[in-house]
C-alpha angles and dihedrals in degrees: 000000000000122000093245090057094046091050092050094047091049089048089049092050095047091049088051091052091248098128094141092055089048090057095041091052103039110020121097113233088243098047119156118218125194122191126210091259090052097256106151131203131182129202132034092260090058088048093052092048091050089055093048092049092049095048091051087062094060131081097188141005105210099184144347129198128184125191123225110272122266103215133199132171096293106354138063132191133203133181114229125194122186132182105206141167122212125218087246088067094255115135118202142178111224115201117178145151115229118202122196131196116208128197127172091351097309136103103243099169140028132179130182125209120196139136109263 
């Protein structure tokens, strides 16, 4: 599968709220993930747990928008904006750039850039 197709399918799944399906379909088992604060995780199970832990903090996702992907030879980037409310009552607009590295048809690396 070409990187453009992978990028487009990942974007569509995220837009449809199917983030776990995107990860199960396209992430390599040994994926590396780096957050905006430098926090680093390795492995698909750790990535799934990070998502579960984050979602447990939320009371509501008001909206999500995802840009079209910007694709290069072995990377693609997307802009993700989310309007969310946390269980502690805080409402926030998250605005980040996500960069994905692809090798042999699988996402092997993701890094998020955002103002913390």
